[in-house]
N, CA, C and O atoms as CSV, one atom per row, in Angstrom:
chain,resi,resn,atom,element,x,y,z
A,1,MET,N,N,64.255,40.299,-39.716
A,1,MET,CA,C,65.398,39.453,-39.478
A,1,MET,C,C,65.409,39.051,-37.987
A,1,MET,O,O,65.709,37.903,-37.658
A,2,LYS,N,N,65.087,39.980,-37.105
A,2,LYS,CA,C,65.031,39.646,-35.679
A,2,LYS,C,C,64.008,38.584,-35.378
A,2,LYS,O,O,64.286,37.658,-34.616
A,3,ILE,N,N,62.799,38.696,-35.974
A,3,ILE,CA,C,61.755,37.785,-35.764
A,3,ILE,C,C,62.192,36.357,-36.284
A,3,ILE,O,O,61.953,35.348,-35.621
A,4,LEU,N,N,62.814,36.321,-37.442
A,4,LEU,CA,C,63.266,35.057,-37.960
A,4,LEU,C,C,64.275,34.380,-37.012
A,4,LEU,O,O,64.250,33.161,-36.840
A,5,PHE,N,N,65.154,35.179,-36.404
A,5,PHE,CA,C,66.107,34.674,-35.493
A,5,PHE,C,C,65.378,34.110,-34.250
A,5,PHE,O,O,65.721,33.027,-33.776
A,6,ILE,N,N,64.401,34.824,-33.739
A,6,ILE,CA,C,63.667,34.422,-32.570
A,6,ILE,C,C,62.868,33.161,-32.863
A,6,ILE,O,O,62.852,32.249,-32.035
A,7,VAL,N,N,62.207,33.078,-34.008
A,7,VAL,CA,C,61.481,31.874,-34.358
A,7,VAL,C,C,62.415,30.691,-34.520
A,7,VAL,O,O,62.091,29.569,-34.132
A,8,SER,N,N,63.592,30.956,-35.103
A,8,SER,CA,C,64.614,29.865,-35.263
A,8,SER,C,C,65.035,29.402,-33.944
A,8,SER,O,O,65.172,28.196,-33.737
A,9,LEU,N,N,65.260,30.315,-32.995
A,9,LEU,CA,C,65.606,29.889,-31.620
A,9,LEU,C,C,64.534,29.030,-31.016
A,9,LEU,O,O,64.839,28.017,-30.387
A,10,GLY,N,N,63.275,29.407,-31.191
A,10,GLY,CA,C,62.158,28.669,-30.668
A,10,GLY,C,C,62.165,27.231,-31.275
A,10,GLY,O,O,62.010,26.253,-30.544
A,11,CYS,N,N,62.338,27.121,-32.566
A,11,CYS,CA,C,62.375,25.793,-33.230
A,11,CYS,C,C,63.557,24.991,-32.687
A,11,CYS,O,O,63.404,23.811,-32.372
A,12,LEU,N,N,64.751,25.620,-32.571
A,12,LEU,CA,C,65.902,24.884,-32.063
A,12,LEU,C,C,65.676,24.378,-30.668
A,12,LEU,O,O,66.167,23.306,-30.315
A,13,SER,N,N,64.937,25.127,-29.853
A,13,SER,CA,C,64.727,24.754,-28.475
A,13,SER,C,C,63.839,23.566,-28.420
A,13,SER,O,O,63.827,22.920,-27.372
A,14,LEU,N,N,63.098,23.198,-29.410
A,14,LEU,CA,C,62.207,22.062,-29.438
A,14,LEU,C,C,62.911,20.805,-29.848
A,14,LEU,O,O,62.431,19.713,-29.546
A,15,MET,N,N,64.072,20.916,-30.551
A,15,MET,CA,C,64.848,19.743,-30.884
A,15,MET,C,C,65.269,18.969,-29.653
A,15,MET,O,O,65.946,19.510,-28.779
A,16,GLN,N,N,64.878,17.713,-29.576
A,16,GLN,CA,C,65.076,16.973,-28.397
A,16,GLN,C,C,66.178,15.976,-28.498
A,16,GLN,O,O,66.256,15.195,-29.447
A,17,THR,N,N,67.026,16.008,-27.520
A,17,THR,CA,C,68.009,14.879,-27.383
A,17,THR,C,C,67.398,14.004,-26.254
A,17,THR,O,O,66.220,14.121,-25.918
A,18,SER,N,N,68.231,13.149,-25.706
A,18,SER,CA,C,67.736,12.201,-24.706
A,18,SER,C,C,67.184,13.031,-23.502
A,18,SER,O,O,67.754,14.044,-23.097
A,19,ARG,N,N,66.101,12.559,-22.990
A,19,ARG,CA,C,65.516,13.244,-21.796
A,19,ARG,C,C,66.002,12.546,-20.569
A,19,ARG,O,O,66.333,11.361,-20.598
A,20,SER,N,N,66.048,13.286,-19.480
A,20,SER,CA,C,66.391,12.755,-18.172
A,20,SER,C,C,65.379,13.254,-17.166
A,20,SER,O,O,64.598,14.170,-17.421
A,21,PHE,N,N,65.426,12.612,-16.007
A,21,PHE,CA,C,64.545,13.040,-14.913
A,21,PHE,C,C,64.861,14.517,-14.510
A,21,PHE,O,O,63.972,15.254,-14.083
A,22,ALA,N,N,66.139,14.919,-14.657
A,22,ALA,CA,C,66.504,16.294,-14.340
A,22,ALA,C,C,65.775,17.297,-15.229
A,22,ALA,O,O,65.358,18.363,-14.776
A,23,ASP,N,N,65.623,16.917,-16.562
A,23,ASP,CA,C,64.940,17.776,-17.505
A,23,ASP,C,C,63.484,17.979,-17.069
A,23,ASP,O,O,62.989,19.106,-17.081
A,24,ASP,N,N,62.789,16.884,-16.680
A,24,ASP,CA,C,61.392,16.957,-16.202
A,24,ASP,C,C,61.303,17.860,-14.995
A,24,ASP,O,O,60.407,18.699,-14.913
A,25,VAL,N,N,62.238,17.699,-14.035
A,25,VAL,CA,C,62.233,18.498,-12.825
A,25,VAL,C,C,62.448,19.987,-13.184
A,25,VAL,O,O,61.765,20.880,-12.683
A,26,SER,N,N,63.426,20.201,-14.072
A,26,SER,CA,C,63.725,21.617,-14.486
A,26,SER,C,C,62.515,22.239,-15.132
A,26,SER,O,O,62.167,23.368,-14.785
A,27,GLY,N,N,61.848,21.562,-16.062
A,27,GLY,CA,C,60.665,22.090,-16.711
A,27,GLY,C,C,59.523,22.368,-15.740
A,27,GLY,O,O,58.865,23.405,-15.815
A,28,LYS,N,N,59.300,21.429,-14.833
A,28,LYS,CA,C,58.268,21.644,-13.823
A,28,LYS,C,C,58.580,22.812,-12.911
A,28,LYS,O,O,57.702,23.608,-12.577
A,29,ASN,N,N,59.812,22.905,-12.520
A,29,ASN,CA,C,60.252,24.043,-11.675
A,29,ASN,C,C,60.051,25.406,-12.388
A,29,ASN,O,O,59.518,26.348,-11.801
A,30,LEU,N,N,60.467,25.485,-13.604
A,30,LEU,CA,C,60.269,26.739,-14.394
A,30,LEU,C,C,58.788,27.051,-14.472
A,30,LEU,O,O,58.372,28.183,-14.225
A,31,TYR,N,N,57.988,26.045,-14.815
A,31,TYR,CA,C,56.543,26.261,-14.938
A,31,TYR,C,C,56.010,26.732,-13.583
A,31,TYR,O,O,55.309,27.742,-13.517
A,32,SER,N,N,56.327,26.027,-12.517
A,32,SER,CA,C,55.796,26.369,-11.190
A,32,SER,C,C,56.178,27.816,-10.776
A,32,SER,O,O,55.358,28.545,-10.216
A,33,GLN,N,N,57.403,28.202,-11.056
A,33,GLN,CA,C,57.861,29.505,-10.681
A,33,GLN,C,C,57.406,30.667,-11.580
A,33,GLN,O,O,57.246,31.795,-11.115
A,34,ARG,N,N,57.201,30.375,-12.874
A,34,ARG,CA,C,56.985,31.476,-13.806
A,34,ARG,C,C,55.629,31.468,-14.519
A,34,ARG,O,O,55.253,32.458,-15.146
A,35,CYS,N,N,54.866,30.307,-14.420
A,35,CYS,CA,C,53.668,30.190,-15.225
A,35,CYS,C,C,52.441,29.897,-14.415
A,35,CYS,O,O,51.347,30.367,-14.730
A,36,ALA,N,N,52.627,29.085,-13.323
A,36,ALA,CA,C,51.489,28.591,-12.607
A,36,ALA,C,C,50.686,29.687,-11.931
A,36,ALA,O,O,49.512,29.441,-11.651
A,37,MET,N,N,51.180,30.820,-11.655
A,37,MET,CA,C,50.469,31.857,-10.969
A,37,MET,C,C,49.246,32.306,-11.821
A,37,MET,O,O,48.267,32.842,-11.300
A,38,CYS,N,N,49.344,32.073,-13.105
A,38,CYS,CA,C,48.198,32.386,-14.027
A,38,CYS,C,C,47.546,31.142,-14.546
A,38,CYS,O,O,46.326,30.987,-14.498
A,39,HIS,N,N,48.391,30.237,-15.054
A,39,HIS,CA,C,47.838,29.029,-15.729
A,39,HIS,C,C,47.428,27.952,-14.790
A,39,HIS,O,O,46.713,27.029,-15.180
A,40,GLY,N,N,47.871,28.041,-13.516
A,40,GLY,CA,C,47.537,27.049,-12.476
A,40,GLY,C,C,48.440,25.819,-12.607
A,40,GLY,O,O,49.070,25.585,-13.639
A,41,THR,N,N,48.476,25.044,-11.515
A,41,THR,CA,C,49.356,23.820,-11.575
A,41,THR,C,C,48.885,22.827,-12.571
A,41,THR,O,O,49.659,21.973,-13.002
A,42,ASP,N,N,47.615,22.905,-12.965
A,42,ASP,CA,C,47.034,21.953,-13.900
A,42,ASP,C,C,46.969,22.472,-15.328
A,42,ASP,O,O,46.488,21.773,-16.219
A,43,LEU,N,N,47.450,23.702,-15.556
A,43,LEU,CA,C,47.409,24.342,-16.878
A,43,LEU,C,C,46.033,24.737,-17.335
A,43,LEU,O,O,45.855,25.090,-18.501
A,44,LYS,N,N,45.024,24.690,-16.436
A,44,LYS,CA,C,43.657,24.928,-16.816
A,44,LYS,C,C,43.199,26.371,-16.442
A,44,LYS,O,O,42.007,26.607,-16.243
A,45,ALA,N,N,44.127,27.298,-16.353
A,45,ALA,CA,C,43.813,28.729,-16.022
A,45,ALA,C,C,43.187,28.778,-14.607
A,45,ALA,O,O,42.209,29.494,-14.393
A,46,THR,N,N,43.715,28.063,-13.700
A,46,THR,CA,C,43.207,28.011,-12.292
A,46,THR,C,C,44.142,28.741,-11.299
A,46,THR,O,O,43.936,28.690,-10.086
A,47,GLY,N,N,45.201,29.439,-11.857
A,47,GLY,CA,C,46.095,30.083,-10.908
A,47,GLY,C,C,45.390,31.362,-10.341
A,47,GLY,O,O,44.396,31.848,-10.880
A,48,PRO,N,N,45.970,31.865,-9.229
A,48,PRO,CA,C,45.299,32.990,-8.540
A,48,PRO,C,C,45.257,34.244,-9.402
A,48,PRO,O,O,44.477,35.141,-9.083
A,49,LEU,N,N,46.017,34.369,-10.441
A,49,LEU,CA,C,45.931,35.554,-11.327
A,49,LEU,C,C,45.224,35.294,-12.619
A,49,LEU,O,O,45.180,36.171,-13.482
A,50,ALA,N,N,44.669,34.122,-12.785
A,50,ALA,CA,C,44.061,33.774,-14.089
A,50,ALA,C,C,42.962,34.684,-14.576
A,50,ALA,O,O,42.877,34.955,-15.774
A,51,ASP,N,N,42.101,35.175,-13.667
A,51,ASP,CA,C,41.019,36.071,-14.058
A,51,ASP,C,C,41.380,37.534,-13.943
A,51,ASP,O,O,40.549,38.413,-14.172
A,52,ARG,N,N,42.619,37.787,-13.587
A,52,ARG,CA,C,43.048,39.208,-13.360
A,52,ARG,C,C,43.791,39.801,-14.536
A,52,ARG,O,O,44.211,40.958,-14.505
A,53,SER,N,N,43.951,38.983,-15.589
A,53,SER,CA,C,44.540,39.542,-16.800
A,53,SER,C,C,43.448,39.796,-17.804
A,53,SER,O,O,42.375,39.195,-17.756
A,54,ASN,N,N,43.744,40.694,-18.710
A,54,ASN,CA,C,42.732,41.010,-19.767
A,54,ASN,C,C,43.459,40.928,-21.110
A,54,ASN,O,O,44.272,41.795,-21.431
A,55,PRO,N,N,43.173,39.906,-21.880
A,55,PRO,CA,C,42.127,38.862,-21.692
A,55,PRO,C,C,42.529,37.882,-20.617
A,55,PRO,O,O,43.697,37.829,-20.233
A,56,PRO,N,N,41.575,37.097,-20.119
A,56,PRO,CA,C,41.846,36.143,-19.052
A,56,PRO,C,C,42.808,35.094,-19.566
A,56,PRO,O,O,42.949,34.908,-20.774
A,57,THR,N,N,43.436,34.442,-18.695
A,57,THR,CA,C,44.376,33.373,-19.013
A,57,THR,C,C,43.699,32.243,-19.635
A,57,THR,O,O,42.645,31.813,-19.167
A,58,PRO,N,N,44.281,31.713,-20.724
A,58,PRO,CA,C,43.622,30.596,-21.367
A,58,PRO,C,C,43.875,29.214,-20.720
A,58,PRO,O,O,44.935,28.995,-20.132
A,59,ASP,N,N,42.958,28.336,-20.821
A,59,ASP,CA,C,43.097,26.957,-20.370
A,59,ASP,C,C,43.844,26.258,-21.470
A,59,ASP,O,O,43.376,26.185,-22.606
A,60,LEU,N,N,45.019,25.737,-21.131
A,60,LEU,CA,C,45.892,25.122,-22.146
A,60,LEU,C,C,45.607,23.665,-22.315
A,60,LEU,O,O,46.329,22.993,-23.051
A,61,THR,N,N,44.607,23.143,-21.683
A,61,THR,CA,C,44.244,21.713,-21.805
A,61,THR,C,C,43.028,21.480,-22.700
A,61,THR,O,O,42.571,20.346,-22.845
A,62,THR,N,N,42.509,22.540,-23.293
A,62,THR,CA,C,41.311,22.381,-24.165
A,62,THR,C,C,41.681,21.654,-25.390
A,62,THR,O,O,42.853,21.581,-25.760
A,63,SER,N,N,40.670,21.097,-26.046
A,63,SER,CA,C,40.936,20.393,-27.295
A,63,SER,C,C,41.413,21.422,-28.402
A,63,SER,O,O,42.201,21.079,-29.283
A,64,ALA,N,N,40.930,22.609,-28.314
A,64,ALA,CA,C,41.349,23.638,-29.246
A,64,ALA,C,C,42.867,23.919,-29.131
A,64,ALA,O,O,43.582,24.015,-30.128
A,65,PHE,N,N,43.310,24.044,-27.894
A,65,PHE,CA,C,44.757,24.316,-27.708
A,65,PHE,C,C,45.551,23.056,-28.059
A,65,PHE,O,O,46.651,23.191,-28.595
A,66,LYS,N,N,45.083,21.883,-27.801
A,66,LYS,CA,C,45.794,20.670,-28.114
A,66,LYS,C,C,45.962,20.623,-29.655
A,66,LYS,O,O,47.025,20.234,-30.140
A,67,GLN,N,N,44.937,21.010,-30.413
A,67,GLN,CA,C,45.000,21.024,-31.859
A,67,GLN,C,C,46.029,22.052,-32.325
A,67,GLN,O,O,46.789,21.804,-33.261
A,68,ARG,N,N,46.044,23.245,-31.637
A,68,ARG,CA,C,47.000,24.241,-31.959
A,68,ARG,C,C,48.455,23.786,-31.747
A,68,ARG,O,O,49.352,24.025,-32.556
A,69,LEU,N,N,48.618,23.109,-30.589
A,69,LEU,CA,C,49.929,22.564,-30.273
A,69,LEU,C,C,50.388,21.484,-31.260
A,69,LEU,O,O,51.565,21.403,-31.612
A,70,LYS,N,N,49.451,20.675,-31.688
A,70,LYS,CA,C,49.752,19.643,-32.680
A,70,LYS,C,C,50.132,20.260,-34.029
A,70,LYS,O,O,51.079,19.814,-34.677
A,71,ALA,N,N,49.387,21.288,-34.446
A,71,ALA,CA,C,49.650,21.963,-35.727
A,71,ALA,C,C,50.931,22.834,-35.660
A,71,ALA,O,O,51.647,22.984,-36.650
A,72,TYR,N,N,51.186,23.381,-34.507
A,72,TYR,CA,C,52.348,24.247,-34.349
A,72,TYR,C,C,53.082,23.892,-33.039
A,72,TYR,O,O,52.844,24.544,-32.023
A,73,PRO,N,N,53.939,22.910,-33.036
A,73,PRO,CA,C,54.557,22.426,-31.841
A,73,PRO,C,C,55.373,23.519,-31.115
A,73,PRO,O,O,55.639,23.364,-29.923
A,74,GLY,N,N,55.756,24.558,-31.750
A,74,GLY,CA,C,56.526,25.657,-31.102
A,74,GLY,C,C,55.666,26.682,-30.413
A,74,GLY,O,O,56.214,27.672,-29.927
A,75,VAL,N,N,54.395,26.530,-30.334
A,75,VAL,CA,C,53.497,27.546,-29.811
A,75,VAL,C,C,53.801,27.929,-28.360
A,75,VAL,O,O,53.663,29.102,-28.013
A,76,ILE,N,N,54.208,26.989,-27.495
A,76,ILE,CA,C,54.514,27.279,-26.188
A,76,ILE,C,C,55.794,28.136,-26.056
A,76,ILE,O,O,55.816,29.131,-25.331
A,77,VAL,N,N,56.845,27.728,-26.768
A,77,VAL,CA,C,58.067,28.456,-26.728
A,77,VAL,C,C,57.965,29.802,-27.367
A,77,VAL,O,O,58.480,30.789,-26.841
A,78,SER,N,N,57.289,29.859,-28.527
A,78,SER,CA,C,57.150,31.164,-29.204
A,78,SER,C,C,56.304,32.146,-28.386
A,78,SER,O,O,56.503,33.358,-28.468
A,79,SER,N,N,55.377,31.629,-27.612
A,79,SER,CA,C,54.578,32.540,-26.757
A,79,SER,C,C,55.457,33.178,-25.670
A,79,SER,O,O,55.227,34.324,-25.284
A,80,ILE,N,N,56.424,32.470,-25.197
A,80,ILE,CA,C,57.384,33.012,-24.202
A,80,ILE,C,C,58.301,33.998,-24.895
A,80,ILE,O,O,58.511,35.109,-24.409
A,81,ILE,N,N,58.847,33.592,-26.033
A,81,ILE,CA,C,59.840,34.434,-26.723
A,81,ILE,C,C,59.231,35.681,-27.300
A,81,ILE,O,O,59.716,36.788,-27.067
A,82,LEU,N,N,58.157,35.501,-28.062
A,82,LEU,CA,C,57.542,36.633,-28.774
A,82,LEU,C,C,56.589,37.495,-27.948
A,82,LEU,O,O,56.388,38.672,-28.247
A,83,ARG,N,N,56.013,36.911,-26.925
A,83,ARG,CA,C,54.998,37.532,-26.102
A,83,ARG,C,C,54.032,38.381,-26.961
A,83,ARG,O,O,54.060,39.610,-26.897
A,84,PRO,N,N,53.183,37.714,-27.759
A,84,PRO,CA,C,52.340,38.442,-28.687
A,84,PRO,C,C,51.359,39.369,-28.025
A,84,PRO,O,O,50.790,40.212,-28.719
A,85,ASN,N,N,51.110,39.277,-26.695
A,85,ASN,CA,C,50.242,40.147,-26.031
A,85,ASN,C,C,51.020,41.432,-25.503
A,85,ASN,O,O,50.504,42.176,-24.669
A,86,GLY,N,N,52.156,41.632,-25.977
A,86,GLY,CA,C,52.896,42.846,-25.520
A,86,GLY,C,C,53.261,42.744,-24.097
A,86,GLY,O,O,54.021,41.868,-23.684
A,87,ASP,N,N,52.709,43.659,-23.330
A,87,ASP,CA,C,53.144,43.723,-21.898
A,87,ASP,C,C,52.110,43.099,-20.969
A,87,ASP,O,O,52.055,43.419,-19.781
A,88,LEU,N,N,51.297,42.213,-21.514
A,88,LEU,CA,C,50.204,41.627,-20.690
A,88,LEU,C,C,50.732,40.913,-19.481
A,88,LEU,O,O,50.180,41.116,-18.399
A,89,ILE,N,N,51.770,40.081,-19.572
A,89,ILE,CA,C,52.265,39.309,-18.455
A,89,ILE,C,C,52.883,40.269,-17.391
A,89,ILE,O,O,52.522,40.221,-16.216
A,90,PRO,N,N,53.837,41.150,-17.850
A,90,PRO,CA,C,54.440,42.017,-16.847
A,90,PRO,C,C,53.407,42.955,-16.198
A,90,PRO,O,O,53.479,43.219,-14.998
A,91,ARG,N,N,52.465,43.448,-16.977
A,91,ARG,CA,C,51.459,44.338,-16.456
A,91,ARG,C,C,50.551,43.655,-15.488
A,91,ARG,O,O,50.218,44.235,-14.455
A,92,THR,N,N,50.126,42.425,-15.775
A,92,THR,CA,C,49.275,41.678,-14.855
A,92,THR,C,C,50.005,41.409,-13.541
A,92,THR,O,O,49.415,41.542,-12.469
A,93,LEU,N,N,51.292,41.031,-13.614
A,93,LEU,CA,C,52.058,40.804,-12.418
A,93,LEU,C,C,52.157,42.120,-11.639
A,93,LEU,O,O,51.924,42.134,-10.430
A,94,GLN,N,N,52.498,43.223,-12.312
A,94,GLN,CA,C,52.720,44.485,-11.585
A,94,GLN,C,C,51.382,44.953,-10.957
A,94,GLN,O,O,51.376,45.406,-9.812
A,95,GLU,N,N,50.297,44.854,-11.662
A,95,GLU,CA,C,49.010,45.314,-11.122
A,95,GLU,C,C,48.564,44.499,-9.913
A,95,GLU,O,O,47.725,44.956,-9.137
A,96,ASN,N,N,49.107,43.313,-9.746
A,96,ASN,CA,C,48.729,42.471,-8.673
A,96,ASN,C,C,49.815,42.318,-7.601
A,96,ASN,O,O,49.749,41.456,-6.725
A,97,GLY,N,N,50.796,43.179,-7.713
A,97,GLY,CA,C,51.881,43.194,-6.723
A,97,GLY,C,C,52.808,41.975,-6.688
A,97,GLY,O,O,53.428,41.669,-5.669
A,98,VAL,N,N,52.880,41.295,-7.825
A,98,VAL,CA,C,53.762,40.080,-7.864
A,98,VAL,C,C,55.089,40.497,-8.428
A,98,VAL,O,O,55.191,41.028,-9.533
A,99,LYS,N,N,56.099,40.241,-7.637
A,99,LYS,CA,C,57.490,40.534,-8.103
A,99,LYS,C,C,58.110,39.189,-8.506
A,99,LYS,O,O,58.220,38.261,-7.705
A,100,LEU,N,N,58.506,39.127,-9.772
A,100,LEU,CA,C,59.104,37.916,-10.335
A,100,LEU,C,C,60.549,38.250,-10.693
A,100,LEU,O,O,60.818,39.188,-11.443
A,101,ALA,N,N,61.451,37.479,-10.155
A,101,ALA,CA,C,62.872,37.700,-10.500
A,101,ALA,C,C,63.110,37.595,-12.003
A,101,ALA,O,O,62.465,36.809,-12.696
A,102,GLN,N,N,64.071,38.422,-12.503
A,102,GLN,CA,C,64.449,38.317,-13.888
A,102,GLN,C,C,64.973,36.888,-14.149
A,102,GLN,O,O,65.545,36.242,-13.271
A,103,HIS,N,N,64.755,36.434,-15.377
A,103,HIS,CA,C,65.264,35.146,-15.764
A,103,HIS,C,C,65.912,35.219,-17.145
A,103,HIS,O,O,65.290,35.705,-18.089
A,104,VAL,N,N,67.081,34.771,-17.269
A,104,VAL,CA,C,67.781,34.753,-18.550
A,104,VAL,C,C,67.557,33.290,-19.111
A,104,VAL,O,O,68.173,32.320,-18.669
A,105,TRP,N,N,66.628,33.222,-20.117
A,105,TRP,CA,C,66.212,31.926,-20.687
A,105,TRP,C,C,67.367,31.325,-21.510
A,105,TRP,O,O,68.067,32.021,-22.246
A,106,THR,N,N,67.528,30.041,-21.355
A,106,THR,CA,C,68.482,29.272,-22.220
A,106,THR,C,C,67.654,28.341,-23.081
A,106,THR,O,O,66.471,28.102,-22.840
A,107,VAL,N,N,68.311,27.842,-24.069
A,107,VAL,CA,C,67.676,26.896,-24.996
A,107,VAL,C,C,67.195,25.668,-24.174
A,107,VAL,O,O,66.103,25.147,-24.402
A,108,LYS,N,N,68.036,25.224,-23.216
A,108,LYS,CA,C,67.668,24.081,-22.388
A,108,LYS,C,C,66.397,24.413,-21.557
A,108,LYS,O,O,65.534,23.558,-21.365
A,109,ASP,N,N,66.307,25.647,-21.082
A,109,ASP,CA,C,65.077,26.057,-20.321
A,109,ASP,C,C,63.821,25.884,-21.188
A,109,ASP,O,O,62.804,25.329,-20.771
A,110,PHE,N,N,63.958,26.401,-22.434
A,110,PHE,CA,C,62.833,26.269,-23.378
A,110,PHE,C,C,62.474,24.867,-23.644
A,110,PHE,O,O,61.293,24.519,-23.665
A,111,ARG,N,N,63.477,24.022,-23.854
A,111,ARG,CA,C,63.251,22.578,-24.149
A,111,ARG,C,C,62.513,21.969,-22.952
A,111,ARG,O,O,61.462,21.348,-23.107
A,112,ASP,N,N,63.082,22.160,-21.760
A,112,ASP,CA,C,62.578,21.554,-20.522
A,112,ASP,C,C,61.101,22.030,-20.310
A,112,ASP,O,O,60.214,21.217,-20.049
A,113,LEU,N,N,60.878,23.305,-20.425
A,113,LEU,CA,C,59.552,23.792,-20.142
A,113,LEU,C,C,58.488,23.293,-21.183
A,113,LEU,O,O,57.360,22.930,-20.849
A,114,ASN,N,N,58.939,23.307,-22.439
A,114,ASN,CA,C,58.089,22.806,-23.499
A,114,ASN,C,C,57.760,21.324,-23.267
A,114,ASN,O,O,56.603,20.918,-23.385
A,115,GLN,N,N,58.760,20.532,-22.943
A,115,GLN,CA,C,58.542,19.134,-22.711
A,115,GLN,C,C,57.608,18.879,-21.547
A,115,GLN,O,O,56.718,18.032,-21.619
A,116,TYR,N,N,57.824,19.640,-20.448
A,116,TYR,CA,C,56.938,19.439,-19.316
A,116,TYR,C,C,55.484,19.841,-19.620
A,116,TYR,O,O,54.550,19.092,-19.333
A,117,MET,N,N,55.313,21.029,-20.202
A,117,MET,CA,C,53.986,21.463,-20.503
A,117,MET,C,C,53.277,20.601,-21.554
A,117,MET,O,O,52.086,20.310,-21.440
A,118,SER,N,N,54.022,20.211,-22.557
A,118,SER,CA,C,53.409,19.304,-23.567
A,118,SER,C,C,52.986,18.018,-22.956
A,118,SER,O,O,51.929,17.494,-23.306
A,119,GLY,N,N,53.784,17.465,-22.032
A,119,GLY,CA,C,53.407,16.246,-21.398
A,119,GLY,C,C,52.152,16.360,-20.554
A,119,GLY,O,O,51.288,15.483,-20.578
A,120,VAL,N,N,52.065,17.437,-19.817
A,120,VAL,CA,C,50.860,17.692,-18.981
A,120,VAL,C,C,49.612,17.843,-19.867
A,120,VAL,O,O,48.558,17.262,-19.606
A,121,ILE,N,N,49.778,18.642,-20.915
A,121,ILE,CA,C,48.658,18.840,-21.858
A,121,ILE,C,C,48.219,17.565,-22.517
A,121,ILE,O,O,47.021,17.319,-22.658
A,122,SER,N,N,49.149,16.758,-22.920
A,122,SER,CA,C,48.756,15.517,-23.668
A,122,SER,C,C,48.101,14.550,-22.688
A,122,SER,O,O,47.314,13.714,-23.131
A,123,LYS,N,N,48.358,14.606,-21.459
A,123,LYS,CA,C,47.745,13.683,-20.490
A,123,LYS,C,C,46.377,14.170,-19.957
A,123,LYS,O,O,45.614,13.410,-19.360
A,124,SER,N,N,46.103,15.456,-20.197
A,124,SER,CA,C,44.860,16.019,-19.724
A,124,SER,C,C,43.638,15.577,-20.553
A,124,SER,O,O,43.778,15.196,-21.716
A,125,ARG,N,N,42.514,15.627,-19.981
A,125,ARG,CA,C,41.317,15.238,-20.703
A,125,ARG,C,C,40.496,16.472,-21.040
A,125,ARG,O,O,39.436,16.360,-21.656
């Protein structure tokens, strides 16, 4: 039941109303603060911690990931909510002395981050 609720929240977060410049800025800021340290500013696993996680951080601009995103549009949000790798992210940060402030995610945060990342991925070659 809990997983169904979490997946439902992920799907709801993808429902898009009108976008604004503020949404783009919010998504980019969330990504820069919480994701770029591993995925890099270009989402190509070029961040300073990309090779320090086990398994290494994936390049989110590959054709394989683009196909996955197309088949399952909620993959970005569900990866944040469900964290299928268990403690990989917190452990990688801790092992490398990175302190990341706690963040209480909102549906708007998920929408903004998903929109930003999907946009960057779709424009990458």
